[in-house]
DRENPA-3360 file (N, C-alpha, C; in nm, 2 decimals, always signed):
BEGIN
1 = XXXXXXXX = +19.77/+3.26/+15.08/+19.82/+3.20/+14.96/+19.96/+3.26/+14.93 ~ +20.06/+3.18/+14.90/+20.20/+3.22/+14.88/+20.23/+3.19/+14.73 ~ +20.30/+3.28/+14.67/+20.35/+3.25/+14.53/+20.49/+3.21/+14.54 ~ +20.52/+3.10/+14.47/+20.66/+3.05/+14.47/+20.71/+3.02/+14.33 ~ +20.84/+3.03/+14.31/+20.90/+3.00/+14.18/+20.98/+2.88/+14.20 ~ +20.95/+2.77/+14.14/+21.02/+2.64/+14.16/+21.16/+2.66/+14.12 ~ +21.26/+2.60/+14.19/+21.40/+2.61/+14.16/+21.44/+2.55/+14.03 ~ +21.36/+2.47/+13.97/+21.40/+2.41/+13.84/+21.36/+2.50/+13.72;
9 = XXXXXXXX = +21.29/+2.61/+13.76/+21.26/+2.71/+13.65/+21.12/+2.69/+13.60 ~ +21.03/+2.62/+13.67/+20.89/+2.61/+13.62/+20.82/+2.74/+13.65 ~ +20.71/+2.76/+13.59/+20.64/+2.88/+13.61/+20.59/+2.89/+13.75 ~ +20.56/+3.02/+13.79/+20.52/+3.04/+13.93/+20.39/+2.97/+13.95 ~ +20.36/+2.93/+14.07/+20.24/+2.86/+14.11/+20.20/+2.90/+14.25 ~ +20.08/+2.88/+14.29/+20.03/+2.92/+14.42/+20.05/+2.80/+14.51 ~ +20.09/+2.83/+14.64/+20.10/+2.73/+14.74/+19.99/+2.75/+14.84 ~ +19.93/+2.64/+14.89/+19.84/+2.65/+14.99/+19.84/+2.52/+15.07;
17 = XXXXXXXX = +19.78/+2.51/+15.18/+19.78/+2.39/+15.27/+19.67/+2.30/+15.23 ~ +19.59/+2.33/+15.12/+19.49/+2.24/+15.07/+19.55/+2.12/+15.00 ~ +19.50/+2.00/+15.04/+19.55/+1.88/+14.97/+19.50/+1.87/+14.83 ~ +19.59/+1.84/+14.74/+19.56/+1.82/+14.60/+19.64/+1.70/+14.55 ~ +19.59/+1.63/+14.45/+19.66/+1.52/+14.40/+19.76/+1.58/+14.29 ~ +19.88/+1.53/+14.30/+19.98/+1.58/+14.20/+19.98/+1.48/+14.08 ~ +20.02/+1.53/+13.97/+20.03/+1.43/+13.85/+20.14/+1.33/+13.88 ~ +20.12/+1.21/+13.83/+20.22/+1.10/+13.85/+20.34/+1.13/+13.77;
25 = XXXXXXXX = +20.46/+1.10/+13.83/+20.58/+1.12/+13.76/+20.61/+0.99/+13.67 ~ +20.65/+1.02/+13.55/+20.67/+0.91/+13.46/+20.82/+0.86/+13.47 ~ +20.84/+0.74/+13.48/+20.98/+0.68/+13.48/+21.02/+0.65/+13.34 ~ +21.13/+0.70/+13.30/+21.17/+0.68/+13.16/+21.27/+0.56/+13.16 ~ +21.24/+0.46/+13.08/+21.33/+0.34/+13.08/+21.44/+0.36/+12.98 ~ +21.42/+0.46/+12.88/+21.52/+0.47/+12.78/+21.63/+0.57/+12.82 ~ +21.63/+0.63/+12.94/+21.73/+0.72/+12.99/+21.85/+0.64/+13.04 ~ +21.97/+0.67/+12.99/+22.08/+0.60/+13.04/+22.11/+0.63/+13.19;
33 = XXXXXXXX = +22.14/+0.53/+13.26/+22.18/+0.55/+13.40/+22.31/+0.47/+13.43 ~ +22.39/+0.53/+13.52/+22.51/+0.47/+13.55/+22.55/+0.51/+13.69 ~ +22.60/+0.41/+13.76/+22.65/+0.44/+13.90/+22.80/+0.44/+13.90 ~ +22.86/+0.54/+13.97/+23.00/+0.55/+13.98/+23.04/+0.55/+14.13 ~ +23.16/+0.49/+14.15/+23.20/+0.48/+14.29/+23.33/+0.56/+14.30 ~ +23.33/+0.66/+14.40/+23.46/+0.73/+14.43/+23.51/+0.67/+14.56 ~ +23.63/+0.61/+14.54/+23.70/+0.55/+14.66/+23.77/+0.66/+14.74 ~ +23.82/+0.61/+14.85/+23.90/+0.70/+14.94/+24.02/+0.76/+14.86;
41 = XXXXXXXX = +24.08/+0.67/+14.78/+24.19/+0.71/+14.70/+24.15/+0.81/+14.59 ~ +24.04/+0.79/+14.53/+23.99/+0.89/+14.43/+23.97/+1.03/+14.50 ~ +23.91/+1.03/+14.62/+23.89/+1.16/+14.69/+24.02/+1.22/+14.72 ~ +24.12/+1.14/+14.76/+24.25/+1.19/+14.80/+24.32/+1.25/+14.67 ~ +24.30/+1.19/+14.56/+24.36/+1.25/+14.43/+24.29/+1.38/+14.40 ~ +24.16/+1.38/+14.41/+24.09/+1.51/+14.39/+24.14/+1.62/+14.48 ~ +24.15/+1.59/+14.61/+24.20/+1.69/+14.71/+24.34/+1.73/+14.67 ~ +24.43/+1.64/+14.64/+24.56/+1.68/+14.60/+24.56/+1.77/+14.47;
49 = XXXXXXXX = +24.48/+1.74/+14.38/+24.47/+1.82/+14.26/+24.42/+1.96/+14.29 ~ +24.32/+1.97/+14.37/+24.26/+2.10/+14.40/+24.36/+2.18/+14.48 ~ +24.43/+2.12/+14.58/+24.53/+2.19/+14.66/+24.65/+2.22/+14.58 ~ +24.68/+2.16/+14.47/+24.79/+2.19/+14.38/+24.78/+2.30/+14.29 ~ +24.66/+2.35/+14.27/+24.63/+2.46/+14.18/+24.70/+2.59/+14.24 ~ +24.79/+2.65/+14.17/+24.87/+2.76/+14.22/+24.79/+2.87/+14.28 ~ +24.68/+2.91/+14.21/+24.60/+3.02/+14.26/+24.54/+2.99/+14.40 ~ +24.51/+2.86/+14.42/+24.44/+2.83/+14.55/+24.54/+2.79/+14.66;
57 = XXXXXXXX = +24.67/+2.78/+14.63/+24.77/+2.73/+14.73/+24.77/+2.83/+14.85 ~ +24.76/+2.96/+14.82/+24.76/+3.05/+14.93/+24.64/+3.04/+15.02 ~ +24.53/+2.99/+14.97/+24.41/+2.98/+15.05/+24.38/+2.84/+15.08 ~ +24.47/+2.75/+15.06/+24.44/+2.60/+15.09/+24.40/+2.58/+15.23 ~ +24.45/+2.65/+15.33/+24.41/+2.62/+15.47/+24.27/+2.67/+15.49 ~ +24.23/+2.77/+15.41/+24.09/+2.83/+15.43/+23.98/+2.74/+15.36 ~ +24.02/+2.66/+15.27/+23.93/+2.58/+15.19/+23.87/+2.46/+15.28 ~ +23.74/+2.44/+15.26/+23.67/+2.33/+15.33/+23.66/+2.22/+15.23;
65 = XXXXXXXX = +23.76/+2.13/+15.21/+23.76/+2.03/+15.11/+23.72/+1.90/+15.17 ~ +23.60/+1.89/+15.21/+23.54/+1.76/+15.26/+23.51/+1.67/+15.14 ~ +23.49/+1.55/+15.17/+23.45/+1.45/+15.07/+23.33/+1.50/+14.99 ~ +23.23/+1.56/+15.07/+23.11/+1.61/+15.01/+23.14/+1.72/+14.90 ~ +23.22/+1.82/+14.94/+23.26/+1.93/+14.85/+23.33/+1.88/+14.73 ~ +23.43/+1.79/+14.75/+23.51/+1.73/+14.64/+23.42/+1.65/+14.54 ~ +23.33/+1.57/+14.60/+23.25/+1.48/+14.51/+23.15/+1.57/+14.43 ~ +23.09/+1.67/+14.50/+23.00/+1.76/+14.43/+23.07/+1.84/+14.32;
73 = XXXXXXXX = +23.19/+1.88/+14.35/+23.27/+1.96/+14.25/+23.29/+1.87/+14.13 ~ +23.33/+1.75/+14.15/+23.36/+1.65/+14.04/+23.23/+1.62/+13.96 ~ +23.12/+1.60/+14.03/+23.00/+1.57/+13.96/+22.95/+1.69/+13.88 ~ +22.95/+1.81/+13.95/+22.89/+1.93/+13.88/+22.97/+1.96/+13.75 ~ +23.10/+1.95/+13.75/+23.18/+1.97/+13.63/+23.13/+1.89/+13.52 ~ +23.11/+1.76/+13.54/+23.07/+1.67/+13.43/+22.92/+1.69/+13.40 ~ +22.84/+1.73/+13.50/+22.70/+1.75/+13.47/+22.69/+1.87/+13.38 ~ +22.77/+1.98/+13.40/+22.76/+2.10/+13.31/+22.81/+2.06/+13.17;
81 = XXXXXXXX = +22.92/+1.98/+13.17/+22.97/+1.94/+13.04/+22.86/+1.86/+12.96 ~ +22.80/+1.77/+13.03/+22.69/+1.68/+12.97/+22.58/+1.76/+12.92 ~ +22.54/+1.87/+12.98/+22.43/+1.95/+12.94/+22.47/+2.04/+12.82 ~ +22.60/+2.05/+12.79/+22.64/+2.13/+12.68/+22.65/+2.28/+12.71 ~ +22.64/+2.32/+12.83/+22.65/+2.46/+12.87/+22.80/+2.51/+12.85 ~ +22.82/+2.63/+12.80/+22.95/+2.68/+12.78/+22.95/+2.83/+12.77 ~ +23.07/+2.89/+12.76/+23.08/+3.04/+12.75/+23.02/+3.11/+12.87 ~ +22.95/+3.22/+12.85/+22.90/+3.30/+12.95/+22.77/+3.26/+13.01;
89 = XXXXXXXX = +22.72/+3.14/+12.97/+22.60/+3.09/+13.03/+22.61/+3.07/+13.18 ~ +22.50/+3.11/+13.25/+22.51/+3.10/+13.39/+22.45/+2.96/+13.44 ~ +22.53/+2.89/+13.53/+22.49/+2.77/+13.58/+22.49/+2.78/+13.74 ~ +22.40/+2.70/+13.80/+22.39/+2.71/+13.95/+22.47/+2.59/+14.01 ~ +22.54/+2.62/+14.12/+22.60/+2.51/+14.20/+22.52/+2.50/+14.33 ~ +22.43/+2.40/+14.33/+22.34/+2.40/+14.45/+22.40/+2.31/+14.56 ~ +22.36/+2.35/+14.68/+22.40/+2.27/+14.80/+22.27/+2.26/+14.89 ~ +22.24/+2.14/+14.93/+22.12/+2.12/+15.02/+22.18/+2.09/+15.16;
97 = XXXXXXXX = +22.11/+2.15/+15.26/+22.16/+2.14/+15.40/+22.05/+2.10/+15.49 ~ +22.09/+2.01/+15.58/+21.99/+1.97/+15.69/+22.00/+2.08/+15.80 ~ +21.89/+2.15/+15.83/+21.89/+2.26/+15.92/+21.83/+2.23/+16.05 ~ +21.80/+2.10/+16.08/+21.73/+2.07/+16.21/+21.80/+2.12/+16.33 ~ +21.93/+2.10/+16.33/+22.01/+2.14/+16.45/+22.03/+2.29/+16.46 ~ +22.00/+2.37/+16.36/+22.02/+2.51/+16.37/+21.90/+2.59/+16.42 ~ +21.79/+2.53/+16.44/+21.66/+2.60/+16.47/+21.67/+2.65/+16.62 ~ +21.61/+2.77/+16.64/+21.61/+2.82/+16.78/+21.47/+2.88/+16.79;
105 = XXXXXXXX = +21.38/+2.82/+16.87/+21.41/+2.71/+16.97/+21.43/+2.58/+16.89 ~ +21.51/+2.49/+16.95/+21.54/+2.36/+16.89/+21.41/+2.27/+16.87 ~ +21.42/+2.19/+16.77/+21.31/+2.09/+16.75/+21.31/+1.99/+16.87 ~ +21.20/+1.93/+16.90/+21.19/+1.83/+17.01/+21.27/+1.71/+16.96 ~ +21.32/+1.63/+17.05/+21.40/+1.51/+17.02/+21.32/+1.41/+16.94 ~ +21.19/+1.41/+16.96/+21.10/+1.31/+16.89/+21.05/+1.36/+16.75 ~ +21.11/+1.47/+16.70/+21.07/+1.53/+16.58/+21.10/+1.43/+16.46 ~ +21.00/+1.41/+16.38/+21.01/+1.32/+16.26/+20.98/+1.40/+16.14;
113 = XXXXXXXX = +21.08/+1.43/+16.06/+21.05/+1.50/+15.94/+21.18/+1.57/+15.89 ~ +21.16/+1.65/+15.79/+21.28/+1.72/+15.72/+21.28/+1.87/+15.76 ~ +21.39/+1.92/+15.75/+21.41/+2.06/+15.76/+21.54/+2.09/+15.67 ~ +21.51/+2.11/+15.54/+21.62/+2.12/+15.45/+21.62/+2.26/+15.38 ~ +21.73/+2.32/+15.37/+21.74/+2.45/+15.30/+21.84/+2.43/+15.19 ~ +21.80/+2.50/+15.08/+21.89/+2.50/+14.96/+21.96/+2.63/+14.95 ~ +22.09/+2.62/+14.91/+22.17/+2.74/+14.89/+22.24/+2.71/+14.75 ~ +22.28/+2.82/+14.69/+22.35/+2.80/+14.56/+22.43/+2.92/+14.52;
121 = XXXXXXXX = +22.51/+2.90/+14.42/+22.60/+3.00/+14.37/+22.59/+3.00/+14.22 ~ +22.56/+3.12/+14.16/+22.56/+3.13/+14.01/+22.70/+3.16/+13.96 ~ +22.74/+3.08/+13.86/+22.88/+3.09/+13.81/+22.87/+3.08/+13.66 ~ +22.98/+3.12/+13.59/+22.98/+3.11/+13.44/+23.02/+2.96/+13.41 ~ +22.95/+2.91/+13.31/+22.98/+2.77/+13.26/+23.12/+2.76/+13.22 ~ +23.18/+2.86/+13.16/+23.32/+2.85/+13.11/+23.42/+2.82/+13.22 ~ +23.39/+2.88/+13.34/+23.48/+2.86/+13.45/+23.46/+2.71/+13.51 ~ +23.34/+2.66/+13.50/+23.32/+2.52/+13.55/+23.38/+2.42/+13.46;
129 = XXXXXXXX = +23.37/+2.44/+13.33/+23.42/+2.33/+13.23/+23.57/+2.35/+13.19 ~ +23.63/+2.45/+13.26/+23.78/+2.47/+13.23/+23.85/+2.34/+13.25 ~ +23.92/+2.29/+13.15/+23.99/+2.16/+13.16/+24.10/+2.15/+13.27 ~ +24.16/+2.27/+13.29/+24.27/+2.27/+13.39/+24.23/+2.29/+13.53 ~ +24.13/+2.39/+13.55/+24.10/+2.43/+13.68/+23.95/+2.42/+13.72 ~ +23.87/+2.35/+13.64/+23.73/+2.35/+13.66/+23.69/+2.29/+13.79 ~ +23.74/+2.17/+13.82/+23.71/+2.10/+13.95/+23.75/+2.19/+14.07 ~ +23.87/+2.25/+14.06/+23.92/+2.33/+14.17/+23.84/+2.46/+14.18;
137 = XXXXXXXX = +23.79/+2.52/+14.07/+23.71/+2.63/+14.08/+23.58/+2.60/+14.15 ~ +23.51/+2.49/+14.11/+23.39/+2.45/+14.17/+23.41/+2.42/+14.32 ~ +23.51/+2.35/+14.35/+23.54/+2.31/+14.49/+23.56/+2.44/+14.57 ~ +23.63/+2.54/+14.52/+23.65/+2.67/+14.58/+23.52/+2.73/+14.61 ~ +23.43/+2.74/+14.51/+23.30/+2.80/+14.53/+23.21/+2.73/+14.63 ~ +23.21/+2.59/+14.62/+23.13/+2.51/+14.71/+23.19/+2.52/+14.85 ~ +23.32/+2.53/+14.87/+23.38/+2.55/+15.00/+23.33/+2.68/+15.06 ~ +23.33/+2.78/+14.99/+23.28/+2.91/+15.04/+23.13/+2.90/+15.08;
145 = XXXXX = +23.05/+2.83/+15.00/+22.91/+2.81/+15.03/+22.89/+2.74/+15.16 ~ +22.97/+2.63/+15.18/+22.95/+2.54/+15.30/+23.00/+2.62/+15.42 ~ +23.11/+2.69/+15.41/+23.16/+2.76/+15.52/+23.07/+2.88/+15.56 ~ +23.00/+2.93/+15.46/+22.90/+3.04/+15.49/+22.78/+2.99/+15.56 ~ +22.75/+2.87/+15.56/+22.63/+2.81/+15.62/+22.65/+2.81/+15.77;
% end
């Protein structure tokens, strides 16, 4: 039996290989949903903005500013703003990674399934929601996370 603490902050629970039925998840129809599209031009603007931040100019060559990092940085800033976090409150910047190719010994070529690992960085909400440097700050932290993987 293994004890685990769910990453969303639910109480600890026991894990086992015994099959159990999980409670059905309820779909909320009154929750607003919206789709956004970031074009290649939008990503280029984000990259230029992040690379233009004076503090980061010296490290611009070291930054891993992929479309994934830039999109996550953009989304996380607005997600933290939407939740109303501010000041010294701690927020997590999560990154999920496909680890199938990293295993030693490697998985067989006919493997069907997932091998995902989660990594994250705890930061202050005030740094994330900073109107001038928030996106660049998050992109910098995510870049370090991705490079560290």
